[in-house]
MMTF fields as JSON, N, C-alpha, C and O atoms, coordinates in Angstrom:
{
  "mmtfVersion": "1.0.0",
  "mmtfProducer": "UNKNOWN",
  "numBonds": 275,
  "numAtoms": 276,
  "numGroups": 69,
  "numChains": 1,
  "numModels": 1,
  "chainsPerModel": [1],
  "groupsPerChain": [69],
  "chainIdList": ["A"],
  "bondAtomList": [4, 2, 8, 6, 12, 10, 16, 14, 20, 18, 24, 22, 28, 26, 32, 30, 36, 34, 40, 38, 44, 42, 48, 46, 52, 50, 56, 54, 60, 58, 64, 62, 68, 66, 72, 70, 76, 74, 80, 78, 84, 82, 88, 86, 92, 90, 96, 94, 100, 98, 104, 102, 108, 106, 112, 110, 116, 114, 120, 118, 124, 122, 128, 126, 132, 130, 136, 134, 140, 138, 144, 142, 148, 146, 152, 150, 156, 154, 160, 158, 164, 162, 168, 166, 172, 170, 176, 174, 180, 178, 184, 182, 188, 186, 192, 190, 196, 194, 200, 198, 204, 202, 208, 206, 212, 210, 216, 214, 220, 218, 224, 222, 228, 226, 232, 230, 236, 234, 240, 238, 244, 242, 248, 246, 252, 250, 256, 254, 260, 258, 264, 262, 268, 266, 272, 270],
  "bondOrderList": [1, 1, 1, 1, 1, 1, 1, 1, 1, 1, 1, 1, 1, 1, 1, 1, 1, 1, 1, 1, 1, 1, 1, 1, 1, 1, 1, 1, 1, 1, 1, 1, 1, 1, 1, 1, 1, 1, 1, 1, 1, 1, 1, 1, 1, 1, 1, 1, 1, 1, 1, 1, 1, 1, 1, 1, 1, 1, 1, 1, 1, 1, 1, 1, 1, 1, 1, 1],
  "groupList": [{"groupName": "UNK", "atomNameList": ["N", "CA", "C", "O"], "elementList": ["N", "C", "C", "O"], "formalChargeList": [0, 0, 0, 0], "bondAtomList": [1, 0, 2, 1, 3, 2], "bondOrderList": [1, 1, 2], "singleLetterCode": "X", "chemCompType": "L-PEPTIDE LINKING"}],
  "groupTypeList": [0, 0, 0, 0, 0, 0, 0, 0, 0, 0, 0, 0, 0, 0, 0, 0, 0, 0, 0, 0, 0, 0, 0, 0, 0, 0, 0, 0, 0, 0, 0, 0, 0, 0, 0, 0, 0, 0, 0, 0, 0, 0, 0, 0, 0, 0, 0, 0, 0, 0, 0, 0, 0, 0, 0, 0, 0, 0, 0, 0, 0, 0, 0, 0, 0, 0, 0, 0, 0],
  "groupIdList": [1, 2, 3, 4, 5, 6, 7, 8, 9, 10, 11, 12, 13, 14, 15, 16, 17, 18, 19, 20, 21, 22, 23, 24, 25, 26, 27, 28, 29, 30, 31, 32, 33, 34, 35, 36, 37, 38, 39, 40, 41, 42, 43, 44, 45, 46, 47, 48, 49, 50, 51, 52, 53, 54, 55, 56, 57, 58, 59, 60, 61, 62, 63, 64, 65, 66, 67, 68, 69],
  "secStructList": [7, 7, 7, 2, 2, 2, 2, 2, 2, 2, 2, 2, 2, 2, 7, 6, 6, 7, 1, 1, 1, 5, 7, 2, 2, 2, 2, 6, 6, 6, 1, 6, 6, 6, 6, 7, 7, 2, 2, 2, 2, 2, 2, 2, 2, 6, 1, 1, 7, 1, 1, 7, 1, 1, 1, 5, 7, 2, 2, 2, 2, 2, 2, 2, 2, 6, 6, 7, 7],
  "xCoordList": [-43.534, -44.117, -46.019, -46.518, -46.462, -47.761, -48.722, -48.691, -49.884, -51.017, -52.136, -52.215, -53.021, -54.41, -54.774, -55.44, -54.507, -55.318, -54.389, -54.976, -53.293, -52.301, -53.101, -53.656, -53.103, -53.163, -55.306, -55.891, -55.623, -56.888, -57.131, -57.788, -56.074, -55.994, -55.361, -55.904, -54.718, -54.257, -55.389, -55.502, -55.885, -56.919, -58.112, -58.639, -58.201, -59.418, -58.534, -59.002, -57.549, -57.16, -57.031, -56.932, -56.998, -56.191, -58.263, -58.632, -59.094, -60.228, -61.404, -62.171, -61.12, -61.731, -62.911, -63.534, -63.739, -64.874, -65.512, -66.613, -64.771, -65.431, -66.187, -67.012, -65.783, -66.487, -66.081, -66.681, -65.121, -64.572, -63.141, -62.313, -63.02, -62.503, -61.226, -61.423, -59.715, -58.838, -58.945, -59.024, -58.911, -59.054, -57.591, -56.911, -57.327, -56.423, -55.945, -54.819, -57.304, -56.995, -57.006, -56.625, -57.405, -57.108, -55.923, -55.229, -55.309, -54.034, -53.16, -52.261, -53.509, -52.756, -52.97, -52.52, -53.496, -53.738, -52.647, -52.492, -52.006, -51.216, -49.504, -48.46, -49.541, -48.16, -48.247, -47.312, -48.947, -48.8, -47.771, -47.54, -46.782, -45.579, -44.331, -43.23, -44.683, -43.48, -43.052, -41.892, -43.746, -43.491, -44.425, -44.282, -45.249, -45.84, -47.472, -48.449, -47.162, -48.956, -50.022, -49.88, -51.422, -52.436, -52.222, -52.758, -51.53, -51.656, -50.606, -50.993, -49.739, -48.701, -49.423, -49.016, -50.309, -51.027, -52.178, -52.39, -52.988, -53.785, -53.117, -53.429, -51.688, -51.157, -50.594, -50.165, -50.58, -49.986, -51.088, -50.978, -52.444, -53.942, -54.283, -54.936, -53.897, -54.367, -53.805, -54.126, -52.689, -51.294, -51.633, -51.159, -52.459, -52.728, -54.715, -55.345, -55.044, -57.186, -57.131, -56.732, -57.877, -58.022, -59.152, -59.492, -60.47, -61.972, -61.968, -62.999, -60.848, -61.189, -61.466, -61.383, -62.177, -63.271, -62.4, -63.051, -60.947, -60.402, -60.046, -59.385, -60.523, -59.87, -59.465, -59.732, -58.495, -58.175, -59.345, -59.725, -59.946, -59.98, -59.539, -58.43, -59.693, -58.613, -58.066, -56.838, -58.793, -58.558, -57.397, -56.354, -57.461, -56.409, -55.109, -53.962, -55.484, -54.185, -53.395, -52.296, -54.319, -53.997, -52.59, -51.461, -53.332, -52.78, -51.44, -50.647, -51.423, -50.312, -49.343, -48.347, -49.735, -48.485, -48.134, -46.963, -48.824, -48.663, -47.863, -47.13, -47.973, -47.035, -46.006, -45.408, -45.521, -44.092, -43.217, -43.398, -42.225, -41.249, -39.58, -38.589],
  "yCoordList": [95.601, 94.776, 94.571, 95.675, 93.919, 93.721, 94.533, 94.55, 95.463, 95.803, 94.869, 93.828, 95.537, 94.531, 94.451, 93.488, 95.132, 95.053, 93.94, 93.218, 93.834, 93.031, 91.735, 90.981, 91.603, 90.402, 89.67, 88.587, 91.001, 90.698, 89.524, 88.539, 90.534, 90.089, 88.485, 87.682, 88.054, 86.835, 86.028, 84.839, 86.321, 85.283, 85.228, 84.263, 86.309, 85.872, 85.203, 84.39, 85.498, 84.017, 82.998, 82.284, 82.656, 81.231, 80.754, 79.644, 81.634, 81.184, 80.647, 81.388, 79.521, 78.725, 78.837, 79.089, 78.78, 78.351, 79.452, 79.415, 80.523, 81.634, 82.077, 82.986, 81.342, 81.229, 82.833, 83.248, 83.287, 84.38, 83.774, 84.568, 82.325, 81.836, 81.448, 81.69, 80.736, 79.69, 78.62, 78.814, 77.575, 76.149, 75.227, 75.524, 74.326, 73.134, 73.119, 73.261, 72.856, 72.458, 73.116, 72.516, 74.36, 75.662, 75.901, 75.85, 76.232, 76.193, 75.349, 75.836, 73.94, 72.575, 72.563, 71.747, 73.235, 73.395, 74.672, 74.791, 75.467, 76.184, 75.59, 75.893, 74.974, 74.422, 72.89, 72.257, 72.233, 71.068, 70.816, 71.494, 69.615, 69.82, 70.214, 69.689, 71.381, 71.22, 70.662, 70.877, 69.858, 68.816, 69.4, 68.844, 70.271, 70.118, 69.511, 69.68, 68.711, 67.859, 68.925, 70.147, 67.992, 68.691, 68.641, 69.472, 67.771, 68.049, 68.939, 69.756, 69.306, 70.609, 72.185, 73.01, 72.372, 73.257, 73.569, 74.74, 72.315, 72.341, 73.24, 74.32, 72.061, 72.516, 74.067, 74.574, 74.576, 76.195, 76.9, 77.886, 76.712, 76.983, 77.19, 78.173, 76.375, 75.815, 76.456, 76.442, 77.191, 78.111, 80.005, 80.929, 79.99, 81.304, 81.541, 82.509, 80.723, 80.803, 81.102, 80.538, 82.5, 82.778, 82.567, 82.973, 81.921, 82.069, 80.184, 79.565, 79.678, 78.043, 77.166, 75.988, 78.01, 77.538, 76.485, 75.739, 76.447, 75.714, 76.197, 75.442, 77.674, 78.283, 79.364, 79.763, 79.933, 81.546, 82.526, 82.042, 83.677, 84.942, 85.633, 85.175, 86.522, 88.175, 88.389, 88.47, 88.54, 89.201, 88.539, 89.169, 86.9, 86.386, 86.137, 85.996, 86.104, 85.913, 87.423, 87.559, 88.551, 89.832, 90.023, 90.497, 89.4, 89.738, 89.222, 89.659, 87.777, 86.601, 87.534, 87.96, 87.87, 88.229, 89.811, 90.184, 90.399, 92.101, 92.199, 93.169, 91.293, 91.178, 90.43, 90.489, 89.958, 88.852, 90.156, 90.977, 90.013, 90.817, 90.043, 90.757],
  "zCoordList": [39.73, 40.784, 39.607, 39.391, 39.286, 38.656, 39.285, 40.515, 38.487, 39.29, 39.096, 38.444, 39.864, 40.181, 38.838, 38.459, 38.237, 36.52, 35.674, 34.868, 35.809, 35.658, 36.136, 35.337, 37.126, 38.344, 37.732, 37.76, 37.323, 37.07, 35.219, 34.882, 34.531, 33.247, 33.583, 32.824, 34.185, 34.205, 35.064, 34.767, 35.663, 36.337, 34.948, 34.396, 34.772, 32.946, 31.845, 31.048, 31.849, 31.282, 31.25, 30.252, 32.56, 33.368, 33.404, 33.022, 33.823, 34.687, 32.822, 32.207, 32.578, 31.259, 31.572, 30.54, 32.639, 32.858, 33.381, 33.931, 33.201, 33.493, 34.831, 34.922, 35.722, 37.121, 38.191, 39.183, 37.635, 38.407, 39.333, 39.78, 39.517, 40.454, 39.298, 38.107, 39.834, 38.772, 40.13, 41.343, 39.393, 39.981, 39.568, 38.586, 40.296, 40.157, 39.101, 38.624, 38.627, 37.178, 36.022, 35.017, 35.94, 35.105, 35.245, 34.23, 36.499, 36.65, 35.722, 35.037, 35.745, 35.016, 33.825, 33.02, 33.664, 31.704, 31.381, 30.165, 32.026, 31.559, 32.205, 31.628, 33.109, 33.537, 33.063, 33.552, 32.393, 31.689, 31.007, 30.006, 31.456, 30.724, 31.402, 31.242, 32.323, 33.382, 34.229, 34.579, 34.78, 35.919, 36.976, 38.065, 36.955, 38.079, 38.048, 37.319, 39.277, 39.414, 39.542, 39.592, 39.594, 40.191, 41.762, 42.495, 42.171, 43.998, 43.896, 44.731, 43.555, 43.49, 43.646, 44.465, 42.913, 42.069, 43.317, 43.634, 44.08, 45.394, 46.466, 46.967, 46.691, 47.563, 47.434, 48.471, 46.639, 46.439, 46.501, 47.23, 45.842, 46.251, 47.691, 48.041, 48.455, 49.581, 50.588, 51.777, 49.892, 50.899, 50.806, 51.467, 49.89, 49.518, 49.477, 49.051, 49.868, 49.37, 51.101, 52.12, 50.651, 52.277, 52.365, 53.477, 51.545, 52.204, 51.834, 51.57, 51.888, 51.618, 51.066, 51.414, 49.252, 48.67, 47.646, 46.914, 47.616, 47.028, 45.617, 44.903, 45.052, 43.901, 44.602, 45.735, 43.384, 43.963, 43.261, 42.194, 43.577, 43.348, 42.674, 42.396, 42.181, 41.933, 43.181, 43.181, 44.571, 45.631, 45.905, 46.077, 45.992, 46.863, 45.842, 46.266, 44.383, 43.594, 43.872, 44.411, 43.322, 43.73, 44.931, 44.813, 46.059, 47.352, 47.825, 48.658, 46.758, 46.512, 45.896, 46.481, 44.515, 43.69, 43.892, 43.823, 44.055, 44.702, 45.956, 46.153, 46.748, 48.051, 47.694, 48.769, 47.213, 47.089, 46.633, 45.734, 47.591, 47.444, 47.093, 46.938]
}
């Protein structure tokens, strides 16, 4: 299972604008060409976005990744 530091490193690599959060557009840059649409990513983000800002911060991403079984 990934550690919080692994999740932080992932977030930092995806966070191209260095805002401390990852948007659907930033996720899309990674998943482009895999058949995943921006709408799919927005829905994924919405499902784990606890504060409703439309982006994922380290806590939201870590909670999701570290608690997956």
